DOTI-347633 format. One record per atom (N, C-alpha, C): residue number from 0; residue in three letters; x, y negated, z negated. Coordinates in steps of 0.1 Angstrom, whole numbers, always signed. Layout:
+-----+--------+-------+-------+-------+
: num : residu :  east : north :    up :
+-----+--------+-------+-------+-------+
: NUM :    Ala :     X :     Y :     Z :
...
+-----+--------+-------+-------+-------+
***
This chain:
+-----+--------+-------+-------+-------+
: num : residu :  east : north :    up :
+-----+--------+-------+-------+-------+
:   0 :    Met :  +416 :  -298 :  -120 :
:   0 :    Met :  +413 :  -292 :  -107 :
:   0 :    Met :  +410 :  -277 :  -109 :
:   1 :    Ala :  +400 :  -272 :  -102 :
:   1 :    Ala :  +397 :  -258 :  -103 :
:   1 :    Ala :  +407 :  -249 :   -95 :
:   2 :    Ser :  +409 :  -238 :  -100 :
:   2 :    Ser :  +418 :  -229 :   -93 :
:   2 :    Ser :  +411 :  -222 :   -81 :
:   3 :    Ser :  +419 :  -216 :   -72 :
:   3 :    Ser :  +413 :  -210 :   -61 :
:   3 :    Ser :  +404 :  -198 :   -65 :
:   4 :    Asn :  +407 :  -191 :   -75 :
:   4 :    Asn :  +399 :  -180 :   -80 :
:   4 :    Asn :  +385 :  -185 :   -85 :
:   5 :    Glu :  +385 :  -196 :   -92 :
:   5 :    Glu :  +372 :  -202 :   -96 :
:   5 :    Glu :  +363 :  -207 :   -85 :
:   6 :    Ser :  +370 :  -213 :   -75 :
:   6 :    Ser :  +362 :  -218 :   -63 :
:   6 :    Ser :  +356 :  -206 :   -55 :
:   7 :    Glu :  +364 :  -195 :   -55 :
:   7 :    Glu :  +359 :  -183 :   -48 :
:   7 :    Glu :  +346 :  -177 :   -55 :
:   8 :    Lys :  +347 :  -177 :   -69 :
:   8 :    Lys :  +335 :  -173 :   -76 :
:   8 :    Lys :  +323 :  -181 :   -73 :
:   9 :    Arg :  +325 :  -194 :   -73 :
:   9 :    Arg :  +314 :  -203 :   -70 :
:   9 :    Arg :  +308 :  -201 :   -56 :
:  10 :    Thr :  +317 :  -199 :   -47 :
:  10 :    Thr :  +312 :  -197 :   -33 :
:  10 :    Thr :  +305 :  -184 :   -32 :
:  11 :    Thr :  +310 :  -173 :   -38 :
:  11 :    Thr :  +303 :  -160 :   -38 :
:  11 :    Thr :  +289 :  -162 :   -45 :
:  12 :    Lys :  +288 :  -169 :   -56 :
:  12 :    Lys :  +276 :  -170 :   -63 :
:  12 :    Lys :  +266 :  -178 :   -54 :
:  13 :    Lys :  +270 :  -188 :   -47 :
:  13 :    Lys :  +261 :  -196 :   -39 :
:  13 :    Lys :  +256 :  -187 :   -27 :
:  14 :    Ser :  +265 :  -180 :   -21 :
:  14 :    Ser :  +262 :  -172 :    -9 :
:  14 :    Ser :  +252 :  -160 :   -12 :
:  15 :    Ser :  +252 :  -156 :   -25 :
:  15 :    Ser :  +243 :  -145 :   -28 :
:  15 :    Ser :  +228 :  -150 :   -29 :
:  16 :    Leu :  +227 :  -163 :   -30 :
:  16 :    Leu :  +213 :  -169 :   -31 :
:  16 :    Leu :  +207 :  -171 :   -17 :
:  17 :    Leu :  +216 :  -171 :    -7 :
:  17 :    Leu :  +211 :  -173 :    +7 :
:  17 :    Leu :  +204 :  -161 :   +13 :
:  18 :    Ile :  +195 :  -164 :   +22 :
:  18 :    Ile :  +187 :  -153 :   +28 :
:  18 :    Ile :  +190 :  -154 :   +43 :
:  19 :    Asp :  +192 :  -142 :   +49 :
:  19 :    Asp :  +195 :  -142 :   +63 :
:  19 :    Asp :  +181 :  -141 :   +70 :
:  20 :    Leu :  +176 :  -152 :   +75 :
:  20 :    Leu :  +163 :  -153 :   +82 :
:  20 :    Leu :  +163 :  -147 :   +96 :
:  21 :    Thr :  +174 :  -142 :  +100 :
:  21 :    Thr :  +175 :  -136 :  +114 :
:  21 :    Thr :  +172 :  -121 :  +112 :
:  22 :    Ser :  +171 :  -116 :  +100 :
:  22 :    Ser :  +168 :  -102 :   +98 :
:  22 :    Ser :  +153 :   -99 :  +101 :
:  23 :    Thr :  +150 :   -87 :  +102 :
:  23 :    Thr :  +135 :   -83 :  +104 :
:  23 :    Thr :  +128 :   -86 :   +91 :
:  24 :    Thr :  +115 :   -88 :   +92 :
:  24 :    Thr :  +107 :   -91 :   +80 :
:  24 :    Thr :  +107 :   -80 :   +70 :
:  25 :    Glu :  +108 :   -67 :   +75 :
:  25 :    Glu :  +109 :   -56 :   +66 :
:  25 :    Glu :  +121 :   -56 :   +58 :
:  26 :    Asp :  +133 :   -60 :   +64 :
:  26 :    Asp :  +145 :   -60 :   +57 :
:  26 :    Asp :  +145 :   -71 :   +46 :
:  27 :    Ile :  +139 :   -83 :   +50 :
:  27 :    Ile :  +138 :   -94 :   +40 :
:  27 :    Ile :  +129 :   -89 :   +29 :
:  28 :    Glu :  +118 :   -83 :   +32 :
:  28 :    Glu :  +108 :   -78 :   +22 :
:  28 :    Glu :  +115 :   -69 :   +12 :
:  29 :    Lys :  +122 :   -59 :   +18 :
:  29 :    Lys :  +129 :   -49 :   +10 :
:  29 :    Lys :  +139 :   -55 :    +0 :
:  30 :    Ser :  +145 :   -66 :    +4 :
:  30 :    Ser :  +155 :   -73 :    -5 :
:  30 :    Ser :  +149 :   -79 :   -17 :
:  31 :    Phe :  +135 :   -81 :   -16 :
:  31 :    Phe :  +128 :   -88 :   -27 :
:  31 :    Phe :  +119 :   -78 :   -35 :
:  32 :    Val :  +113 :   -68 :   -28 :
:  32 :    Val :  +103 :   -60 :   -34 :
:  32 :    Val :  +107 :   -45 :   -33 :
:  33 :    Ser :  +107 :   -39 :   -44 :
:  33 :    Ser :  +111 :   -24 :   -44 :
:  33 :    Ser :  +100 :   -16 :   -38 :
:  34 :    Glu :  +103 :    -4 :   -34 :
:  34 :    Glu :   +94 :    +5 :   -27 :
:  34 :    Glu :   +82 :    +9 :   -36 :
:  35 :    Lys :   +85 :   +11 :   -49 :
:  35 :    Lys :   +75 :   +14 :   -59 :
:  35 :    Lys :   +65 :    +3 :   -60 :
:  36 :    Thr :   +70 :    -9 :   -61 :
:  36 :    Thr :   +61 :   -21 :   -62 :
:  36 :    Thr :   +52 :   -22 :   -50 :
:  37 :    Thr :   +58 :   -20 :   -38 :
:  37 :    Thr :   +51 :   -20 :   -25 :
:  37 :    Thr :   +40 :   -10 :   -25 :
:  38 :    Ala :   +43 :    +2 :   -30 :
:  38 :    Ala :   +33 :   +13 :   -30 :
:  38 :    Ala :   +21 :    +9 :   -40 :
:  39 :    Ile :   +25 :    +3 :   -51 :
:  39 :    Ile :   +14 :    -1 :   -61 :
:  39 :    Ile :    +5 :   -12 :   -54 :
:  40 :    Tyr :   +12 :   -21 :   -48 :
:  40 :    Tyr :    +5 :   -32 :   -42 :
:  40 :    Tyr :    -5 :   -27 :   -31 :
:  41 :    Asn :    +0 :   -18 :   -22 :
:  41 :    Asn :    -8 :   -12 :   -12 :
:  41 :    Asn :   -20 :    -4 :   -17 :
:  42 :    Gly :   -18 :    +3 :   -28 :
:  42 :    Gly :   -29 :   +10 :   -35 :
:  42 :    Gly :   -40 :    +1 :   -40 :
:  43 :    Ile :   -36 :   -10 :   -45 :
:  43 :    Ile :   -45 :   -21 :   -50 :
:  43 :    Ile :   -52 :   -27 :   -38 :
:  44 :    Leu :   -45 :   -29 :   -28 :
:  44 :    Leu :   -51 :   -35 :   -16 :
:  44 :    Leu :   -61 :   -26 :    -9 :
:  45 :    Val :   -58 :   -13 :    -9 :
:  45 :    Val :   -68 :    -3 :    -4 :
:  45 :    Val :   -80 :    -3 :   -12 :
:  46 :    Arg :   -79 :    -2 :   -26 :
:  46 :    Arg :   -90 :    -2 :   -34 :
:  46 :    Arg :   -99 :   -15 :   -32 :
:  47 :    Phe :   -92 :   -26 :   -30 :
:  47 :    Phe :  -100 :   -38 :   -28 :
:  47 :    Phe :  -108 :   -38 :   -15 :
:  48 :    Ile :  -102 :   -33 :    -4 :
:  48 :    Ile :  -108 :   -32 :    +8 :
:  48 :    Ile :  -120 :   -22 :    +8 :
:  49 :    Val :  -118 :   -11 :    +1 :
:  49 :    Val :  -129 :    -2 :    -1 :
:  49 :    Val :  -140 :    -8 :    -9 :
:  50 :    Trp :  -137 :   -16 :   -19 :
:  50 :    Trp :  -147 :   -23 :   -27 :
:  50 :    Trp :  -155 :   -33 :   -18 :
:  51 :    Leu :  -148 :   -40 :   -10 :
:  51 :    Leu :  -154 :   -49 :    +0 :
:  51 :    Leu :  -163 :   -42 :    +9 :
:  52 :    Phe :  -159 :   -30 :   +14 :
:  52 :    Phe :  -166 :   -22 :   +23 :
:  52 :    Phe :  -179 :   -17 :   +16 :
:  53 :    Asp :  -178 :   -13 :    +4 :
:  53 :    Asp :  -190 :    -8 :    -3 :
:  53 :    Asp :  -200 :   -19 :    -8 :
:  54 :    Asn :  -194 :   -31 :   -10 :
:  54 :    Asn :  -203 :   -42 :   -17 :
:  54 :    Asn :  -205 :   -54 :    -8 :
:  55 :    His :  -195 :   -58 :    +0 :
:  55 :    His :  -196 :   -70 :    +8 :
:  55 :    His :  -191 :   -69 :   +22 :
:  56 :    Lys :  -198 :   -61 :   +30 :
:  56 :    Lys :  -193 :   -58 :   +44 :
:  56 :    Lys :  -192 :   -71 :   +52 :
:  57 :    Asn :  -200 :   -81 :   +49 :
:  57 :    Asn :  -200 :   -93 :   +57 :
:  57 :    Asn :  -186 :  -101 :   +56 :
:  58 :    His :  -178 :   -97 :   +46 :
:  58 :    His :  -165 :  -104 :   +45 :
:  58 :    His :  -154 :   -96 :   +52 :
:  59 :    Ile :  -157 :   -85 :   +59 :
:  59 :    Ile :  -147 :   -78 :   +66 :
:  59 :    Ile :  -147 :   -82 :   +81 :
:  60 :    Glu :  -135 :   -83 :   +86 :
:  60 :    Glu :  -134 :   -87 :  +100 :
:  60 :    Glu :  -141 :   -77 :  +109 :
:  61 :    Pro :  -150 :   -82 :  +118 :
:  61 :    Pro :  -157 :   -72 :  +127 :
:  61 :    Pro :  -148 :   -63 :  +135 :
:  62 :    Ser :  -137 :   -68 :  +139 :
:  62 :    Ser :  -128 :   -60 :  +147 :
:  62 :    Ser :  -123 :   -47 :  +140 :
:  63 :    Ile :  -122 :   -47 :  +127 :
:  63 :    Ile :  -118 :   -34 :  +120 :
:  63 :    Ile :  -130 :   -27 :  +114 :
:  64 :    Met :  -142 :   -33 :  +114 :
:  64 :    Met :  -153 :   -27 :  +108 :
:  64 :    Met :  -157 :   -13 :  +115 :
:  65 :    Asp :  -155 :   -13 :  +128 :
:  65 :    Asp :  -158 :    +0 :  +136 :
:  65 :    Asp :  -149 :   +11 :  +130 :
:  66 :    Asp :  -136 :    +9 :  +128 :
:  66 :    Asp :  -127 :   +19 :  +123 :
:  66 :    Asp :  -132 :   +24 :  +109 :
:  67 :    Leu :  -135 :   +14 :  +101 :
:  67 :    Leu :  -139 :   +17 :   +87 :
:  67 :    Leu :  -152 :   +25 :   +87 :
:  68 :    Met :  -162 :   +22 :   +96 :
:  68 :    Met :  -174 :   +29 :   +97 :
:  68 :    Met :  -172 :   +43 :  +102 :
:  69 :    Asp :  -163 :   +45 :  +111 :
:  69 :    Asp :  -159 :   +59 :  +116 :
:  69 :    Asp :  -154 :   +67 :  +104 :
:  70 :    Cys :  -144 :   +61 :   +97 :
:  70 :    Cys :  -139 :   +68 :   +85 :
:  70 :    Cys :  -149 :   +71 :   +75 :
:  71 :    His :  -158 :   +62 :   +73 :
:  71 :    His :  -169 :   +64 :   +63 :
:  71 :    His :  -178 :   +76 :   +67 :
:  72 :    Glu :  -181 :   +77 :   +80 :
:  72 :    Glu :  -189 :   +88 :   +85 :
:  72 :    Glu :  -181 :  +101 :   +83 :
:  73 :    Lys :  -168 :  +102 :   +85 :
:  73 :    Lys :  -160 :  +114 :   +83 :
:  73 :    Lys :  -161 :  +117 :   +68 :
:  74 :    Asp :  -160 :  +107 :   +59 :
:  74 :    Asp :  -161 :  +110 :   +45 :
:  74 :    Asp :  -175 :  +116 :   +42 :
:  75 :    Lys :  -186 :  +112 :   +48 :
:  75 :    Lys :  -199 :  +117 :   +45 :
:  75 :    Lys :  -199 :  +132 :   +49 :
:  76 :    Ile :  -193 :  +135 :   +61 :
:  76 :    Ile :  -193 :  +149 :   +66 :
:  76 :    Ile :  -185 :  +158 :   +57 :
:  77 :    Glu :  -173 :  +153 :   +52 :
:  77 :    Glu :  -165 :  +161 :   +43 :
:  77 :    Glu :  -172 :  +163 :   +30 :
:  78 :    Glu :  -180 :  +153 :   +26 :
:  78 :    Glu :  -188 :  +154 :   +13 :
:  78 :    Glu :  -198 :  +165 :   +14 :
:  79 :    Leu :  -204 :  +167 :   +26 :
:  79 :    Leu :  -214 :  +177 :   +28 :
:  79 :    Leu :  -207 :  +191 :   +30 :
:  80 :    Asn :  -195 :  +191 :   +36 :
:  80 :    Asn :  -188 :  +203 :   +39 :
:  80 :    Asn :  -174 :  +202 :   +33 :
:  81 :    Pro :  -172 :  +203 :   +20 :
:  81 :    Pro :  -159 :  +201 :   +15 :
:  81 :    Pro :  -149 :  +212 :   +19 :
:  82 :    Pro :  -136 :  +208 :   +21 :
:  82 :    Pro :  -126 :  +218 :   +25 :
:  82 :    Pro :  -124 :  +228 :   +14 :
:  83 :    Ile :  -121 :  +240 :   +18 :
:  83 :    Ile :  -119 :  +251 :    +8 :
:  83 :    Ile :  -106 :  +249 :    +1 :
:  84 :    Pro :  -106 :  +248 :   -12 :
:  84 :    Pro :   -93 :  +245 :   -19 :
:  84 :    Pro :   -84 :  +257 :   -19 :
:  85 :    Lys :   -71 :  +253 :   -19 :
:  85 :    Lys :   -61 :  +264 :   -19 :
:  85 :    Lys :   -61 :  +270 :   -33 :
:  86 :    Thr :   -56 :  +283 :   -33 :
:  86 :    Thr :   -57 :  +290 :   -46 :
:  86 :    Thr :   -44 :  +288 :   -54 :
:  87 :    Ser :   -35 :  +280 :   -49 :
:  87 :    Ser :   -23 :  +278 :   -57 :
:  87 :    Ser :   -26 :  +268 :   -68 :
:  88 :    Lys :   -17 :  +268 :   -78 :
:  88 :    Lys :   -19 :  +260 :   -90 :
:  88 :    Lys :   -17 :  +245 :   -86 :
:  89 :    Lys :   -26 :  +236 :   -90 :
:  89 :    Lys :   -24 :  +222 :   -87 :
:  89 :    Lys :   -16 :  +216 :   -98 :
:  90 :    Lys :    -8 :  +206 :   -94 :
:  90 :    Lys :    +0 :  +199 :  -104 :
:  90 :    Lys :   -10 :  +189 :  -110 :
:  91 :    Lys :    -8 :  +186 :  -123 :
:  91 :    Lys :   -16 :  +176 :  -130 :
:  91 :    Lys :   -12 :  +162 :  -125 :
:  92 :    Ser :   -22 :  +154 :  -124 :
:  92 :    Ser :   -20 :  +141 :  -119 :
:  92 :    Ser :   -14 :  +132 :  -131 :
:  93 :    Lys :    -4 :  +124 :  -128 :
:  93 :    Lys :    +1 :  +115 :  -138 :
:  93 :    Lys :    -8 :  +104 :  -141 :
:  94 :    Asn :   -17 :  +100 :  -131 :
:  94 :    Asn :   -26 :   +89 :  -133 :
:  94 :    Asn :   -39 :   +94 :  -138 :
:  95 :    Lys :   -41 :   +93 :  -151 :
:  95 :    Lys :   -53 :   +99 :  -158 :
:  95 :    Lys :   -64 :   +88 :  -158 :
:  96 :    Lys :   -61 :   +76 :  -155 :
:  96 :    Lys :   -71 :   +66 :  -156 :
:  96 :    Lys :   -82 :   +67 :  -146 :
:  97 :    Arg :   -79 :   +71 :  -133 :
:  97 :    Arg :   -89 :   +72 :  -123 :
:  97 :    Arg :   -91 :   +86 :  -118 :
:  98 :    Lys :  -103 :   +91 :  -120 :
:  98 :    Lys :  -106 :  +105 :  -115 :
:  98 :    Lys :  -114 :  +103 :  -102 :
:  99 :    Lys :  -111 :  +112 :   -92 :
:  99 :    Lys :  -118 :  +111 :   -80 :
:  99 :    Lys :  -132 :  +118 :   -81 :
: 100 :    Ser :  -142 :  +111 :   -75 :
: 100 :    Ser :  -155 :  +117 :   -75 :
: 100 :    Ser :  -157 :  +123 :   -61 :
: 101 :    Asp :  -168 :  +130 :   -59 :
: 101 :    Asp :  -171 :  +136 :   -46 :
: 101 :    Asp :  -172 :  +126 :   -35 :
: 102 :    Gly :  -178 :  +115 :   -37 :
: 102 :    Gly :  -180 :  +105 :   -26 :
: 102 :    Gly :  -169 :   +94 :   -27 :
: 103 :    Asp :  -157 :   +98 :   -27 :
: 103 :    Asp :  -146 :   +88 :   -30 :
: 103 :    Asp :  -140 :   +82 :   -18 :
: 104 :    Asn :  -146 :   +83 :    -6 :
: 104 :    Asn :  -141 :   +77 :    +6 :
: 104 :    Asn :  -126 :   +80 :    +9 :
: 105 :    Glu :  -123 :   +93 :    +8 :
: 105 :    Glu :  -109 :   +97 :   +10 :
: 105 :    Glu :  -104 :   +94 :   +24 :
: 106 :    Val :  -112 :   +97 :   +34 :
: 106 :    Val :  -107 :   +94 :   +48 :
: 106 :    Val :  -105 :   +79 :   +50 :
: 107 :    Leu :  -115 :   +71 :   +44 :
: 107 :    Leu :  -113 :   +57 :   +45 :
: 107 :    Leu :  -101 :   +52 :   +38 :
: 108 :    Arg :   -98 :   +57 :   +26 :
: 108 :    Arg :   -86 :   +53 :   +19 :
: 108 :    Arg :   -73 :   +57 :   +27 :
: 109 :    Asn :   -73 :   +69 :   +32 :
: 109 :    Asn :   -61 :   +73 :   +40 :
: 109 :    Asn :   -59 :   +64 :   +52 :
: 110 :    His :   -70 :   +61 :   +59 :
: 110 :    His :   -69 :   +53 :   +71 :
: 110 :    His :   -63 :   +39 :   +67 :
: 111 :    Leu :   -68 :   +33 :   +56 :
: 111 :    Leu :   -64 :   +20 :   +52 :
: 111 :    Leu :   -49 :   +20 :   +48 :
: 112 :    Lys :   -45 :   +31 :   +41 :
: 112 :    Lys :   -31 :   +32 :   +37 :
: 112 :    Lys :   -22 :   +33 :   +49 :
: 113 :    Asn :   -26 :   +40 :   +59 :
: 113 :    Asn :   -18 :   +41 :   +72 :
: 113 :    Asn :   -17 :   +28 :   +79 :
: 114 :    Lys :   -28 :   +21 :   +79 :
: 114 :    Lys :   -29 :    +8 :   +86 :
: 114 :    Lys :   -20 :    -3 :   +79 :
: 115 :    Ile :   -20 :    -2 :   +66 :
: 115 :    Ile :   -12 :   -12 :   +58 :
: 115 :    Ile :    +3 :    -9 :   +60 :
: 116 :    Lys :    +7 :    +3 :   +61 :
: 116 :    Lys :   +21 :    +6 :   +63 :
: 116 :    Lys :   +26 :    +1 :   +76 :
+-----+--------+-------+-------+-------+
***
């Protein structure tokens, strides 16, 4: 027969596998996905939506297309009149794979990031 100490260990082990489904979805998500992973996923999602916007607008829900078009227009205006850069030294980007070009849909990307959060 198992001692009370062993049965406590088994009970604790089983209860750690249970999920409290009465919690908010954000709490449940945070228990499974780290913030860094969520940030990476959101970045990939934003790039995918921008790709859809640039290449296959017919696959985007019409209800959000107006917002995306507004942001795209703001990007065009900023491309023609870029903001004056600050004179302070810029930190080097750790992500050397992707360099931003002039027409990089920055307003559109920021809008999507905020909507996803």
